C-alpha positions in Angstrom: -53.2 -41.4 -26.7 -51.2 -43.8 -24.6 -50.0 -41.3 -22.1 -46.8 -40.6 -24.0 -45.4 -37.1 -23.2 -42.6 -36.2 -25.7 -40.7 -33.3 -24.2 -38.4 -32.9 -27.2 -39.5 -31.0 -30.3 -40.9 -33.2 -33.2 -41.2 -32.4 -36.9 -43.1 -34.1 -39.7 -41.5 -37.4 -40.6 -39.7 -37.8 -37.3 -40.5 -40.8 -35.2 -40.7 -41.2 -31.4 -40.2 -44.7 -30.1 -41.9 -45.8 -26.9 -41.7 -49.5 -25.8 -42.1 -51.5 -29.0 -44.7 -49.4 -30.6 -44.0 -46.6 -33.1 -46.0 -43.4 -33.4 -45.7 -41.2 -36.4 -46.1 -37.4 -36.4 -47.0 -37.1 -40.1 -50.5 -35.8 -39.4 -49.5 -32.5 -37.7 -46.5 -30.1 -37.7 -44.9 -29.3 -34.4 -43.2 -25.9 -34.2 -39.6 -26.0 -33.0 -39.3 -22.9 -30.7 -35.9 -21.2 -30.6 -34.5 -18.4 -28.5 -31.2 -16.9 -29.5 -29.0 -14.1 -28.1 -26.5 -11.7 -29.5 -23.8 -11.9 -26.8 -21.2 -14.3 -25.5 -21.1 -16.2 -22.2 -18.6 -13.7 -20.9 -18.9 -10.0 -21.9 -15.9 -7.8 -21.1 -17.1 -4.2 -21.2 -15.6 -0.7 -20.8 -16.5 1.1 -17.5 -17.7 4.1 -19.6 -19.8 2.1 -22.0 -23.6 1.5 -22.1 -23.9 -2.3 -22.4 -26.6 -3.6 -24.9 -27.8 -7.1 -24.6 -30.2 -8.6 -27.2 -32.4 -11.6 -27.3 -34.5 -12.9 -30.3 -37.5 -15.2 -30.1 -39.5 -16.9 -32.9 -42.8 -15.3 -34.0 -45.4 -16.4 -36.5 -49.2 -16.7 -37.0 -49.4 -20.0 -35.1 -48.1 -18.3 -31.9 -49.7 -15.7 -29.8 -47.4 -12.8 -28.9 -44.5 -14.2 -26.8 -43.8 -12.5 -23.5 -40.1 -11.7 -23.1 -38.4 -10.8 -19.8 -34.9 -10.6 -18.2 -33.4 -11.6 -14.9 -30.2 -10.4 -13.1 -29.2 -13.5 -11.2 -32.5 -14.7 -9.7 -34.1 -11.2 -9.6 -36.4 -9.9 -12.3 -35.2 -6.9 -14.2 -37.6 -3.9 -14.1 -37.1 -1.3 -16.8 -36.0 1.9 -15.2 -32.8 3.9 -14.2 -29.7 1.9 -15.1 -31.6 -1.0 -16.8 -33.9 -0.2 -19.8 -35.9 -3.0 -21.6 -37.4 -2.5 -25.1 -39.3 -5.4 -26.9 -40.6 -5.2 -30.5 -41.0 -7.2 -33.8 -38.2 -7.2 -36.3 -38.8 -5.6 -39.7 -39.6 -9.0 -41.3 -42.1 -9.8 -38.7 -40.5 -13.2 -38.0 -39.0 -12.6 -34.6 -39.6 -10.7 -31.4 -36.5 -8.8 -30.2 -35.9 -7.8 -26.6 -33.0 -5.4 -25.9 -31.6 -4.6 -22.4 -29.4 -1.5 -22.1 -27.2 -1.5 -19.0 -25.1 1.2 -17.3 -21.8 0.1 -15.7 -23.1 1.1 -12.3 -25.7 -1.6 -12.5 -23.8 -4.3 -14.4 -21.1 -4.8 -11.8 -18.4 -7.5 -12.2 -20.0 -11.0 -11.9 -23.6 -10.0 -12.8 -25.4 -12.8 -14.6 -28.1 -11.7 -17.1 -30.6 -14.2 -18.6 -33.4 -13.6 -21.1 -36.7 -15.5 -21.1 -39.7 -16.0 -23.4 -43.1 -17.4 -22.6 -45.1 -19.0 -25.5 -48.9 -19.6 -25.0 -50.1 -20.4 -28.5 -49.7 -24.1 -28.8 -51.1 -26.9 -26.6 -49.5 -25.6 -23.4 -47.4 -22.8 -22.1 -43.6 -23.1 -22.7 -40.8 -21.0 -21.3 -37.4 -20.9 -22.9 -34.3 -19.3 -21.5 -31.0 -18.4 -23.2 -27.7 -19.2 -21.5 -26.8 -16.4 -19.1 -24.1 -13.9 -19.8 -21.6 -12.8 -17.2 -21.1 -9.1 -17.4 -17.5 -8.3 -16.5 -16.5 -4.6 -16.3 -12.9 -4.0 -17.3 -11.0 -2.2 -14.6 -7.6 -1.4 -13.2 -7.3 -1.2 -9.3 -4.4 -0.6 -6.9 -4.2 -1.9 -3.4 -3.3 1.7 -2.3 -3.7 5.0 -4.1 -1.4 6.8 -1.6 1.7 5.6 0.1 4.2 7.3 2.4 7.4 5.3 2.9 10.6 5.9 4.8 13.8 6.6 2.8 15.7 3.3 2.2 12.6 1.1 2.4 11.0 -0.8 -0.4 7.9 0.2 -2.4 5.5 -2.7 -3.1 2.4 -1.7 -5.1 -0.1 -4.3 -6.2 -2.2 -3.8 -9.3 -5.2 -6.0 -10.2 -6.7 -5.8 -13.7 -10.0 -7.4 -14.7 -10.5 -8.3 -18.3 -9.8 -11.0 -20.9 -6.9 -13.4 -20.8 -4.7 -11.5 -23.2 -4.3 -8.6 -20.7 -0.9 -6.9 -20.6 -0.1 -4.8 -17.5 2.4 -2.0 -17.8 3.8 0.5 -15.2 5.3 4.0 -15.6 6.5 6.8 -13.4 5.0 10.2 -14.4 2.9 10.7 -17.5 3.1 12.0 -21.1 6.4 12.3 -23.0 8.4 12.5 -19.8 7.1 9.3 -18.3 9.6 6.5 -17.4 8.7 2.9 -18.2 8.9 0.7 -15.1 7.3 -2.5 -16.4 10.6 -4.4 -16.1 10.5 -3.7 -12.3 7.2 -5.5 -11.9 6.2 -9.2 -11.7 2.9 -10.6 -12.9 1.0 -13.6 -11.7 -0.8 -16.1 -14.0 -4.2 -15.1 -15.3 -7.0 -16.3 -13.0 -9.9 -17.7 -15.0 -12.4 -17.8 -12.2 -12.1 -14.1 -11.4 -10.9 -13.0 -14.9 -8.1 -11.1 -13.3 -4.3 -10.8 -13.4 -2.2 -9.3 -10.6 1.1 -7.3 -11.1 3.4 -6.1 -8.3 5.7 -3.2 -8.7 8.8 -3.3 -6.4 11.4 -0.5 -6.0 14.0 -1.2 -3.3 16.1 1.4 -1.4 13.8 4.4 -2.0 15.5 7.8 -2.3 14.3 11.3 -2.5 14.3 10.9 -6.3 11.3 8.6 -6.1 9.4 11.0 -3.9 6.5 13.3 -4.8 5.6 11.6 -8.1 2.8 9.5 -9.6 3.2 5.9 -10.5 0.6 4.5 -12.9 -0.5 0.9 -13.6 -2.2 0.8 -17.0 -3.4 -1.5 -19.8 -4.9 -1.1 -23.2 -8.3 -2.5 -23.9 -10.2 -2.3 -27.1 -12.2 0.5 -25.6 -9.0 2.5 -24.8 -6.4 2.8 -22.0 -7.5 2.3 -18.4 -5.1 3.2 -15.5 -4.8 3.5 -11.7 -2.5 6.0 -10.1 -0.4 5.8 -6.9 0.9 8.9 -5.2 4.3 8.2 -3.5 6.1 10.3 -0.9 9.5 9.2 0.5 9.9 10.5 4.1 13.2 11.0 5.8 13.9 11.5 9.5 17.2 13.3 10.4 18.7 15.4 13.1 18.7 13.0 16.1 22.2 12.3 17.3 23.7 11.1 20.6 23.9 13.9 23.1 26.4 14.4 25.9 26.2 17.2 28.4 27.6 18.2 31.8 25.3 17.7 34.8 22.7 20.5 35.2 23.3 21.7 31.6 20.6 21.7 29.0 20.2 18.7 26.6 18.5 19.3 23.3 17.1 16.7 20.9 16.2 17.6 17.3 13.9 15.6 15.0 13.7 16.8 11.4 11.3 15.2 8.8 11.1 16.0 5.1 9.0 15.4 2.0 5.7 15.9 3.8 3.1 18.1 2.1 1.2 18.6 5.4 2.5 19.1 8.9 2.9 15.7 10.6 2.6 15.0 14.3 5.9 14.4 16.1 6.4 13.1 19.6 9.6 12.4 21.5 9.9 9.3 23.7 12.3 8.0 26.3 12.8 4.3 26.6 11.8 3.1 30.0 10.8 -0.2 31.5 7.0 -0.8 31.3 6.1 2.4 29.4 7.0 5.5 27.5 7.7 9.1 28.6 6.4 11.5 26.0 6.9 15.2 25.5 6.7 17.5 22.5 8.3 20.9 22.5 8.0 23.5 19.8 8.1 23.2 16.0 9.6 25.1 13.1 8.9 24.8 9.4 10.9 25.4 6.2 9.3 24.3 2.9 8.6 20.6 3.0 10.9 20.1 6.0 9.7 20.3 9.6 11.9 20.4 12.7 10.9 19.6 16.3 13.0 20.0 19.4 12.7 18.6 22.8 14.7 20.2 25.6 15.7 19.0 29.1 16.6 22.2 30.9 18.8 20.6 33.6 20.1 17.2 32.8 20.9 14.8 35.7 21.7 11.1 36.1 18.0 10.3 35.9 17.8 12.0 32.4 20.3 9.5 30.9 18.9 6.9 28.5 17.6 6.2 25.0 15.5 8.8 23.2 13.7 8.7 19.9 10.9 10.4 18.0 7.8 9.2 16.2 6.4 10.9 13.1 2.7 10.3 12.3 1.2 11.6 9.0 -2.4 11.6 8.1 -3.7 12.1 4.5 -7.3 11.9 3.2 -6.1 9.7 0.3 -4.3 7.3 2.6 -5.9 4.2 3.9 -4.6 4.8 7.5 -2.2 7.1 9.3 1.4 6.4 8.6 3.9 6.3 11.5 7.7 6.3 11.3 10.0 5.8 14.3 13.5 7.2 14.3 16.6 5.3 15.5 17.1 5.7 19.3 19.9 8.0 20.5 21.6 8.1 23.8 21.8 11.0 26.3 24.8 10.9 28.5 25.4 13.2 31.5 29.2 13.5 31.6 30.9 12.9 34.9 34.0 11.6 36.6 33.6 8.0 37.3 34.2 6.7 40.8 37.1 4.5 39.7 39.2 7.6 38.8 42.3 8.5 40.8 41.2 11.4 42.8 44.4 11.9 44.8 47.8 10.4 45.1 50.6 10.9 47.7 54.1 10.1 46.4 57.7 11.0 47.3 59.7 13.5 45.2 61.5 11.6 42.5 59.0 8.8 42.3 57.1 8.1 39.0 53.6 9.5 38.5 50.7 7.5 37.2 47.3 9.1 37.3 44.2 7.6 35.8 40.9 9.4 35.1 37.7 7.5 34.0 35.1 9.7 32.4 31.5 8.8 31.6 31.1 10.2 28.1 28.5 8.0 26.4 30.0 8.1 22.9 33.6 8.4 22.0 32.6 10.2 18.8 31.6 13.2 21.0 35.1 13.6 22.4 37.4 15.8 20.4 40.5 15.7 22.6 41.7 15.0 26.1 44.3 17.2 27.8 45.9 17.4 31.2 46.5 20.6 33.0 48.4 21.5 36.2 46.6 23.6 38.7 44.1 25.4 36.4 42.7 24.9 32.9 43.4 28.6 32.2 47.0 27.8 31.3 48.8 25.6 28.8 48.1 21.9 28.8 51.0 19.8 30.0 49.9 16.7 28.2 47.5 15.7 25.4 46.4 12.1 25.5 45.9 10.6 22.1 45.8 7.0 23.4 42.6 7.0 25.4 40.8 3.8 26.0 37.0 3.7 25.4 34.8 0.9 26.7 31.2 0.7 28.0 30.5 4.4 27.4 33.6 5.2 29.5 36.8 6.9 28.4 40.0 6.3 30.4 42.9 8.7 30.1 46.2 8.2 31.9 49.0 10.7 32.7 52.5 9.3 33.4 55.8 10.9 34.4 59.0 9.0 35.3 60.2 11.3 38.1 58.1 13.7 40.0 59.0 17.1 41.4 57.5 19.4 44.0 55.9 21.3 41.1 53.8 18.4 40.0 51.0 19.0 42.5 47.4 19.7 41.5 47.3 17.9 38.1 43.8 17.8 36.6 42.4 16.4 33.3 40.1 18.4 31.0 37.7 16.7 28.7 
């Protein structure tokens, strides 16, 4: 009557005070409208479960039938595939009940569902809304479901679990009765309230073939049962490449062997050069899970010398991207007599003999022995040098004799 607009519900006997004048509501009853829901502010649900939300609104003879509706975020929910709405009176006829059935595919993590009711039976329309519920689908996820790692490297697998704050993440290798518990090898971060997640990282250092070709599972127990995510791990090994030393114009062969691959990888050989890479691939052979490639230089020369290595690339549908391993580089040495060697010596009979031979050998490990011969290597060696000096890929051998004779001509070393 005085322009007062009381926005709060009033009941008989309650007084609303405006300025210094009191107005009583004893002459008419004002209905207090209520809207309740049967779910919490956060609802953690199983990914295999149909989620049922329920909203109840008051109903009596003073009110026309209320209109109830739902929204997902700011978008109205239309009953159909994935989201089904049913609205009906309860058995006592005192409330209208609206139920929303959701499938997991529609109620993704972070979806906010709100129910509404429109009343039109009093003096004006009034819409009420319940507090929204955040639907959180419980799940276990790995950063990678497939990994190929090189022998000796470290496995790092990150598992993210979405669910309530009392989540406990566990790890195991294999499954069933033969599974090995690996939880102690993992570290877990603090629970993140905003995302309702916890992250656990499994680390295994110095991988060996024993860790290869097996499944690693990250799992947790929810009220709805166990949820897990599986990692397939393969530990690859590159062997066979060694330093090579050959005589000039001889064949040089490099071998690259890779193991623990279920499919044939791609292997390429490279030579280290300034400003680029020389590549060549020659032949392949297979034996079980082991693959061997060879690269052959038919006639080695000084220009062939250098560092060589192979690259192994493996592609798998389950992998996020192709995996490439690079072997350790090895050295090709074309053996030859160094220019600093003593090629000839003229001495008088009876003088001492000192002859020095410097050989380009690349790696001392490739040298089994050094012998000196007189005239021809067909006969018996006159001296075996066990005190050779190795430096800068060169081996120096020295032959000494206190007094020479006429028979000492034509001495030659044999590597």
